[in-house]
N, C-alpha and C positions, 0 to 999 in steps of 0.2 A: 450385501444387505441381508440376503437370505441366511447366510452363515451367521451373521450377527444375531438375528432373531432366534435362530436355532440354538445358539449358545445361551442366549438369555433364558429361553424356556427350559432348557436342561438344568440351568442353575436354580431356577425356581422349583422345579420338580425335586431336585436333590435336597433343597432346603426343607421342603414339605415332608419328604421321607425321613430326613434327619429329625425333624420336630416330632413326627409320629413315633419314631423309635424312642425318642427322649421321654415323651409322655408315658410310654409303656414302661420304661425302665425306672423312671423316677416315681417314688411313692408320693402320695399326697402329704404335703407338709407346708409349713410357712415359707419355705425357701422356693416353693414352686412358683409363686407369683413373681418373684424376682427373676427366676429363670425364664418365665414367660415373657417378662419385659425385655430381657436380653434377646430372646428368640425373636420377639416382635421387631426389635431394632435391626436384627440380622436380616429378617425378611424385607423390611423397608429398604435396607441397604442394597439387597439383591435386586429389588424392583427398580430403584432409582439409579442404580449404577450405570445402566445403558444410557440413561438421559445425560448423566454426567460425562460419560464417554463421548456421546454425540456432541455435547457442548465443547469438550476439549478438542475433539476431532475437527469441528467447524472452525475453532480458533486456529488450529494448525493449518487447515486448508486456507483460511483467510490470510494467514501469514505467508504461506507459499504463493498465494495469488499476488500479494503485494510485492513479494520478492521477485517473482517472475516478471511482473509488470515493470518494476524498477530496472531489471536487467534488460528488458526489451527497450525501454526508453533510453537507457544508456547506450545500447548498441545502435539504436536509431539516430541518436545525437552524433555518435562517432561517425556513422555512415554519412549523415548529412554534412558534417564538417569536411569529410574526405571528398564528397561530391562537390561541395562549394569550392574547396581548394583546387580540385581538378579543373572545374569550370573556369575559375579565376585564372589559373595558370594557362589554360588554352586561350583565353582572351588576351592575356599579356603576350603570348607567343604570336598570336595572329596579328596583334598591333605592331609588334616588332618586325615581323615579316613584311607587313604593308609599308612601314616606314623605310625598311631596307630596300625594297623593290622600287619605291618612289625615288629614293636617293640615287640608286643606280641609273634609273631612267633619266633623271635630271642631268647626271654626269654625261651620259652618252649623247643626249640631245644638245647639250651645251658645247661639248668638245668636238663632236663629229657632225653636228647640225643635221642629224638624221632622226626621223620619227621612230619612236619605240612603241610598237603596237601591243606587246604583251611581255610580261616577265613572270616566270614561275620559279620560286626558290624553295629549296629544301634545306632546313637547318638542323643542327643537332639539338633535340628537344629534351634529352636526358639531363636533368639537373645535377646528377651525380658525376657526369662525365666532365673531364677537363676541357673538352671541345664544345661545351654547352654554348649555343648561340652562333657557332661558326657555320659557314656555308658548306653544305655537303654536295649540293647540285644546283646549277643555275641554268635555266633555259630562257633565251631571249629571242623574241621575234622582231625583226627590224622592218621598217617600211621599205618599199621598193624604190623610193626616190630620195635624193639628197639635193640640197640647194647648191647652187654653183659656188657659193662662198661660205666658208665656215663662220660662225658667229664670232669666234675669237681670233679670226685671221685679220691682220692689219693690211690695209690697202694704202700704199704710198702714192701720194699725188704725183702725176706726171704732167709737166707743162706742155702746152701746145698740141696735145693729143686728145682727141675726142674718144671717149670710151663709152660704149653702150652696155650697161650692166643689166643682165637679165636676172630677174628674180625667179624665173621658172625653174622648177625642180627637174633634175635629171634622173631617169630611172636607173637604179643600180644594176638591173639585169639587161640594160641595153648593151650593144656591142662595145661602145666606147668605155663603159664603166665595168665591164666584166673582168677586165684585167685587174682593176683596183678592188674588186669585191672581196677577194680573199685577204688582201692587204688590210682593208678596213676592219674586217672581222678579227684579224690577228692583233691589230692595234687596240681594238676595244677589249679583247681578252687580256692583253698585256696591262692595260690601264686598270681593269677590275682586279686582276691578280695582284698587282703591286699595292693597290689601295686597300683591299680587303684581306690580303694574305691567303688567297684561295688558289689552288693549283689550276692552271689553264685547262688541264684535262677534265676538270669538273664543270667547265663552262661550255655550253652548247649554244651557238648563235646561228640563226637561219634568217633568210631574207624572204619576205612575203612576195609571192609571185603574182 
């Protein structure tokens, strides 16, 4: 701003000096009034030129402000869309994992008649990958007890023999069931591996103590 005023004042001084020399050099004549008129217009132009420049500058500044604001709005919109898509994708993946874990839980409890306390799954979340949605890791925590009979196990009637069926659960970690513990785990792994196409090495099953 200081440089702008300095230039403006110097221009006015230069015009005044020019007019002074012009009046000295030009003799008095009828043409002098026309020359004075032209000189007056020149002085007015020098005086108002800064105002015109300020108006033009303000116009350019306003245009830059509008352009910058538009760019900011565009970037904000793009960022909002990306954030929305990312949040939506996370919700879809979380819902898929929840349904997957519930399905595995239902399968185990139905086929093996054993309580599933917890399932943690890791899946491929990269949409660009061919393995998108596939199970990467599976951790299953089983209850320590199973019922004496499986839900899908058929019991054939036997005549003239009284059978007392106990519904009490048997602990998996008891001496009687310790031998079968590893067998049950391997069978569960086998079923999950065959159904979901996941390697058994990626399935970890433990029994609650």
